[in-house]
N, C-alpha and C positions, 0 to 999 in steps of 0.2 A: 057798839060791838068792836069796831076797829078804831084804834087810837091814833094811828099814823098812816101816811100813804104807803109805807113799807108793808103794813099789815094787809092793806088792800091788794098790793102787788102779789104777795104770797098766795092769798086766797084765790085771786083771779088766775094766777099761773096754774095752780093745780086743777081748777075747773076747766081751763082751756086745754090742758094736757089730755084730760079725759075726752073732751068734745072733739078735738081735732085728731087725736089718736084713733078714735072710733070712726070718724069720717074718712080718714085715709084708708082704713082697713076695708070699709064698705065700698068706696068708690075711688080707687087709686088711679091717678093719671098715668103713672109709669110703674114698672116693676122696680121695687127698691129692696135691697138687701140691708135691713136695719142693723144687722150685726156687723157688717163689713167695716163701718167707721164708728162703731159705738164707743170704743175707748177714746178715740180722738174727739168725738162729739161731747162725751162726758167731761173730758179735760177742758175743751173749749168752753163748755157751758159754765163750769166752775170758775174758770178764769174770767169769763164774761161778767158773771155776777160780781166777783171781787173788783174787777176793773170798773164796772158801772158804779158801784158804791164809792170807790175811791175817787173816780173822776167827778162824780156828782158833788162830793164833799169839797173837792178842789175848786170846782167852778163856783159853788156857793161861797166859799171863803174869799175867792178872788173878787166876785161881784160885790160882796158886802164891804170889802176894803176900798173899792174904787168908786162906788156909787154915791154921789152927793146926796145928802138927805133931802134937799129941796126938790131934786128931780123925782125921787120916789114919792114925796108928799104931793107932787103935782098930778100924780096918777090916781088920786082918790076917786075921780069920776068914773073911770072905767073899772076900778076895783069894786065899785058899788053895783056893777051890772049883775043881773041874775046869774045863778050858777051855770045854767045851760048855755047862756050866751058866752060867758067867759071860757068855758070848756071848748065850745065850738070855735070861737075865735082863736084860741091858743092852738088848736089842732091845725087850722088853716095856716096861721103864721109860721108855726114850727115846720110844717111840711114844706112850705115855700122856701124857707131858709135852707132846710136840709136838701131840697132838690138842687140848689146851687152849690152846696158843699159837696154833694154826691157827684155832680157834674165836674167840679174842679178835681175831684179825686181821680176821675177818668181822663183828665186832660193834662195834669201835671205830674211828672214822675215822682217828686218827693211826697205828694199827697197820695198817689197811687199806692205807694208802699204801705200807707196806713190802712188801705182797703183791700190789698191783694189777698190777705188771709181769708177774707170773707168770700172771695171768688174762687177759692180752692175747693169749694163744695162741688162734688161730682154727682152726688145722689141727694136730690132736693127733697126734704121733708121737714115737718114743723120744727124738729129739734136742731137740724143743721143750721137754721137761721141765726143761732146764737154764736156762730163762729166769727168773732170780731177781734181785732187787735186792741191793745190798750189805747193807742193814739186815735184810732177810729172811734172808740167809745168816748174819749175825751172830747173830740171834735163835735160829736153829735149831742153830747150832754150839755154843751154850752147853750144852744137854743132850747133844748128840752128842759133845762133848769131855769134859765133866765126868764123865758117867756111866761110859764105858768106861775113861778114862785116870786119873781121880782117884778114883772110887769103887772100881772093880774093879782098877785098876793093871795093865791088860792088857799083855802082852808084845808086841813088834812082830808076832809071828806071830798072836797072838790079835786084836790090833787090826786087822791086815790082813784076817783072815777076817771080822771084824765089819763093816769098811768095805766089803768086797767084797759081803757080803750086802746092805748098805744101798744099794750101787750097783745091784745087781740089782733091788731094790725100786723105785729111781728109774726104771729102764728099764721095769720091769713095769707100773707104774701109768700111765705115759704112752704106752705102745706102742699102735699102731693095729691092734688085734686084738680079737676077742671070745673070751674064754677061758672054757671050762667046767671048773670045778674041783670040781663036785659039791657034797657036803655041806661041803667046806672053805670055801665062800663064807660060811658062818655065822661063820667065824673070821677069814678073810683077805679083803682087798679084791681086786678084779679090775680090769682095764683099763676095762671098761664101767662099773663102779662109780665109778671116778674121773672118767670122762668126764661123768657126771651132775654132778659137782661143778664141772666147767669149763663147764657150760652157761651160755648168756647168758639166764638165766631166774631164777625164784624159787628154783630148786634150787641156785644157786651157793653158798649158805651151808650146804648139806647134804653128807652123805657126806664128812666131814672127816678120817676116818682115813687114814693114809698107809701103814700095814701091816696093821693089824687092823681088821676091820669091827665088832668087839665094842663099841668105844667108842660108835660111832654108834647101835648097837642099844640100848645101855644108857642113853644120855643124850639120846635123842629127836631125833637128827639123821640118821636113816636114811631113804633113799629107795631103793626096790627098782628097780634098773636094768632088770629084765625087764618092769616095768610101763610102760616108756616106749619109744617108737619110737626108733631110732638116728638119726633125721634131725634132731634138735634142734640148733640152732646153738650154736657154742662161742664163747667170748671174753667181752668186756665188754659187748657189745651197743651200743657207741657208738664212733665213730671216735676215733683218737688223733692229735693234732696232733704234727708232727715236733718242735716246740719243747718238748713235754712229755717226750720220751724221756729226755734226760739226768737230769731230776729223778726219773723213774720208775726208772731204773737204780740210783740211789742209794737210793730208797725214802722220799723225803720229800715 
């Protein structure tokens, strides 16, 4: 039915829009004015898709040009793993790498500039999560492309399934709900967990995991969302001048 990972991404995107849009309407965690930033979010989403495609192609071309053939041939053993194991392993490895990229973005000024646009979100809901700069997208697409495609050599079906899961995570962490997942919160992040990270406070550099809460717990960047009231403000905590927006979209 689907001939490429891109087909899977498109189909999963529209299904997730319907599911998370309905969930937010039924059980919102906060009052959100969806029209307030709609134009900005539509612009950000359009640019995010274009930047994602461009950065992914850039990363593919770079890796193909510098990867010795004997190195890739030596990976035949893990490339023969069953699909479910390759997808699960890729999700864990990619999330671990992105945790450290994300942590560096909050520690170093030149990397913070790639990430600052994402933290300009003041009303968190599923669509706002696509607000990313070009350089942010490029940085994240390095592990997101190299691990599934170069390391595990996933088929279009496997890659489509992995990207669909990644798309679900993107919606999940930014959606405007409060989710109770029981003991699984010790392993996976929740929307309220990620809202703490987007707070306009000292917690902005905490809760850096994008799929697993394990990394924050292991490396000292964990803040319990249940210990905070839901009323804390989101965003940068400072106004953004219109002239700064083009530079922030690029990430410089």
